[in-house]
N, C-alpha and C positions, 0 to 999 in steps of 0.2 A: 296768490302770485306764485308760490312755490309749486303748487300743483300744476299750474300752467307751464312753468319752466321745465318741470320733469316731463310733461307731455311734449313740449317743444323738442327737448333733447332726444326723446324716444322717436318722435315723428321724423325728425331730420337726421337721425342716426349720428348725432353730434359726437358721441364717444369715439366714433371711427373716422371722423372727418379728416383728422391729421394723416390718415393712411390713404386718403383720396388725393389724386392728382388732378388739378384743373386741366382743361383742354390746352393743347399746345399754344394756340393763339392767345389764350389768357395768360399763360405762363410767360410768354415772350413779350407781350405788349401791354399788359395791365401795369400801370406805373406804380412805383413806390416800393416800400420794403422797410424792414427793421434795421436801424443803424444807430449804434451808440447808446449811451445812458446819461441821464441827467445827474446832477450833483448828489442826489439822494439814492442813486442806483437804479432808477426806473428806466425801463427800455423805451426807446423812441421809435415811433413808426412814421414813415413818410408816405404821403399820398401825393404824388407829383402829377398834377392834372394839366399843367401847361402843355406838355408834349403828348397828352393822351389823345389817341384817335378814337373819339367816342363813337362816331358813325361806323367806323370799321369794326369796333367791338360788337355793336348792336347787330351788324350784319354777319358776324362770324361766330357768335356765342349766344346761347340762350340766356334769358333773364335768370333762370334758376341756377345756371352755372356761375354767373357773375355774383349772385347773392350767396351761393354756397362758398365761393372763393373768399368773399368778405367774412363770412362766418368762420371759415378756416383761419383767416388772419386773426380774428378775435380769439380763437382758441390758442393760436401760437403766442399771442401777446399774454394771454392769461397764464399759459404754461411758463413763459419767461418770467413773468411777475412772481410766480411761485418759486422759481429758482432763485431769483434775487432776494426774496423774503428769507429763504433758507440760508442764504449766504450772510445776510445781515443778522447774525446770531445775537448781537448786542441790542437789537431792536425787537419790539414785540411783533409776533406773527400777525399777518393780515387777518382781520376779522376779530381781533381781541378788543375788548371794550376799554379803550384808552383814548384820551383826548387827542385830536389830530395834531395839536402843536407839540406833543411829546416826541414826535419824530418817527412816525410810521414811514416805512419806506414807500415813497410815492412812485407810481408809474408815470410816464410822461408821454403825451400824445401831441404831435405837432402837425399843423397844416399851414402851408404858405401860399399866399395869393399874390400874383404880380400883374400889374396893369398891362404889360406887354405880352402876356400869355406865355412867357418863357420861364418864369420863376414863381408862378402863383402858388399860394399855399397858405396853411395855417398850422399853428403848433398847439398841442394841448397836453396837459398833465393829468394824472389820476391819483386818487387816494388809495390807501391800502395796497400799495405796490401795483399801481395801475400802469397802463402803457402809454407811450407818447406817440405822436403822429405829426408828420409834415405833409401837407397836401397842396396841390396847385390847381387853381380853378381854370376853367377853359372848356369844360364838358358841355355838350349840347343839352337842350331842354329835354330831349328824349332820354338820354342817360340820366339826367337829373331826376327823371320820374322814378328811378329806382331808389332815390335818396329817402323818401318817406318810409318806404318799406324797410330799408336797411336801418334807418334811425329807430323805427319802432322795435325792430329785432334787438338792437343794442340796448335801448332803454328798458325793454321788458326782460331781457335775459342776461345782460351784463351791466346791471345797475351799479352806480357809484364807481365805475372803473375809470371815469374821466377825472383827471386831476386838474388840468388847466388847458385851455385852448387859446393859442395866440393866432390871430389873423394878421399876416404881414403882406405889405404891398398890395393892399386890396384894390381891385379895379372899381370903377365907378358903379358898375352894376351889382356890386356885392350886396348892398342893402336890399335889392330886389330878390337876389338869390336867398339871402338869409331869411327874409320874410316868408318865403315859400316853405322853408323847412322849420321855421320857428314854432309853429303849432305842434310839431311832433317832438319837441324837446321839453323836458320838465323844467320847472323854474330853477331847480338846483343846477341843472346843466347850463342853462342860459347864463347864470351868474359866473360861470367859469370861463366864458368866452371873452377874450380881450382883443380888440382891434388895435394893432400897433401902427405908429406913424413912421416917419423917416428914420427914427432911432431904433428900429426893430432889431438890428444886430446887437446893439448894446444890451437891450432888454433880454434877448435870448441868452446872451452869455452870463447873465445874472443867475440863470437857472441851469445852464449846461456849460461844462468846461469846454474851452476852445478845441481841445484835442478830441472831443466827442461830437463835433459838428463838422460836416464836410466843408471844404474851402468854398464850395459853391454857395453855401449859406452863411458865410462869414466866419467859419472856424479854421482850424488848421489840419483837420483830418483828410488824408488822401488814401488812395489805394496803394498797395505795395509798389505799383509801377508809377506812382505819382499822379494818377488821375484825380483831379479835384472834385469830380462828381461821385466818387466812390461807387463805381458801377458794379463792383463785386458784391455790394450790399443792396444797392438801389437800382430798380429797373426804370429806365428813362423812356421806355416805350418807343414811339415813332409811328409813321404811317404804316398801316396794315396792308400787306399785299392783297389784291383782290382774289388771289387764288385761295384765300381763307374764307371768302364770302360763301356761306352755306347756301343761301337762297339761289345763287347762280349755279351751284354745283348739283344740288339734289333735285331730282324730279321724282319725288316720292309718289308711289301709287297707293291711294287710300281706298278703303273698302266702302266708306260712306261719304256722301256729300249732302249738306243741308244748307238751306237758305234761312237765316234767322232774321225775322223782321225787326225793325227798330223797336226799341223799348220792350223787347220780348226775350225769351230764353228757349233753349231746346234741351230736353232731358232724355237720356237713354238709361235703361235699367239692366243690371246684370245680377243674376242670382248666384250667391256664393253659398255652397252647401257645406263646406268644411273650413274650419279655421286654418290659416296658413296658406290659403290660396293667394295667388298674386294677380292683381289687376295691372295690366300694362297698356299704355296708350301712346299714341302719336297724333298730333293734329296741327293743322295750319289754317290760317284765315287769309282772306283777301281784302285788301283795301285799308284795313286798320286792325287794331288790337281786339282781343276777345277775352271775356272773363271765363274762368274755368274753376270748378270745385267739385268735390265728391261728398255725397251725403248717404246716410243709412236710413232707410225708410222705417218709420215707427208704426205705420198702418199698412197692411197688405191689401192689394186689390183696388187701390184708388190712387190717383195722382195727388201728390203732396207738394206744397210750396216749400221753398228752401228753409224758411223759418219754422216749418212744422217737422222737419227732419233733424236727425243728429248729424252735425257737421263732422266729417272725417278729415277732409283736406280743405282748408279754408279757401273760400273763393277769392281769386286774385285775377288781375288783368294781365294778359300775356301779349308780348309783341310777336305773336305767331305769324303776322304778315311779313315780318323781317326774317325771322329764323323759326323753323318748325320746332314745336315743343314736344318733348317726350318725357315719360316718367313711369313710375310703378308704385304700387302700394300693396303691402302684405296685409291681408284682411285677417284681423284677429278674431272677428266675430262673424258667424254665418248670418245671412240675411240678404235683403235686396239693396244693392248699392246703386246709387244714382249718380251718373256723370252728367253734370249740368254745364252747358255752354251759355254764358250770360251776356246778353246784349241790352239789358234793361237800362243801362246808363246812357245809351245812345238814342236820342230822340229824333235823329235825322237819318242816319245811315243803317241800312240792312247789312248783314255780313254773311258771306259764304264761308262755311267751315267744312273742311275735309278731315276725316279722322278714321283711325283704325284702333280697335280695342281687342285685347286678348285676355282670356282668363286661364292662368296656368295652375295646374294642380300642385299641391305641396310635393317637394322632393322627398326622398327617403329620410334625409337628416331631419327635415322639418316634421315629418310624420312621427319619427321617434321622439323628438322633443315634445311634440303635442301629447303623445301617449304618456310620457313621463309626467307631464303636467296634469294628466287626467282629462285631457280634452277629447273631442270627438275626432276620430280618424276615418279616412275614407275606406269603404269596404272594397 
């Protein structure tokens, strides 16, 4: 598990994600934020989904930008948990082998759900100075498709960060939504989820002081100007202007167009001669989503199936029919890299995919670094 986590951080450049800024539309319209601390000093994070324009986000930002933003949130919460742990000098540091009841500083995560779609969400806490979160339901099934991938990322790379999860004002469809994501949660995580009834405000105030909860959620906290929603800390989203819709703006010219039959895939190969070269790609699909992954061949001169090659970039499904996808990969190993467009999961529909791929040679700084490491350098 540790080896996978190290590889995850390296592949996603997690150490630098806090220096990355999400696209403007995500910064302005992705709801939620960090606001307040529970009675044990744990930070609280709110995901306010009621006013979230899910369709607008999907048409304005890539799936990878949305996932990277949530990964950035996880890093922000982890950083804040560490700060709180350091402040709690009279309590053991996170990670020390002491019983939970001895008073480890807990992080708090909360998410709230409302049946009218204006205050949906739920709240959750974490152990070992974990973070809290308040979220509101109301996202469409398409945005919900990101949830399994996000939950897997959290479970695999931020384990035991969840302290407790409260679901408040749950709509009637909550059991359906929960059953969709339940398989991606560990048993330990499921035990921390609490669905609250009409007395949710009283229950929350058992764990969080009133002055740390916005008035909007039953507390006494307001912004300096008296705003009960604490908009200086929490983003309440809203309808996204169509001027942000990427698909309507971009008429990208691609170098290649392919028709991928149902239950089939399409592979393109690129030879990388030197470590440090960069593969850069852009692609879009028509009609529906498409899978995409990158592999390194283990046998030269013959076509290999995905399972026979070394996976470099895990295969995932992308909503490239809504927003064109782009990305890059720094190749640490010379060899034949295979970019694979996957439609094997679709037994009915063929997909048209348009794409452009570039291979960039290492820059001077990369060459010097490679040389220092004793690697091969271009002649």
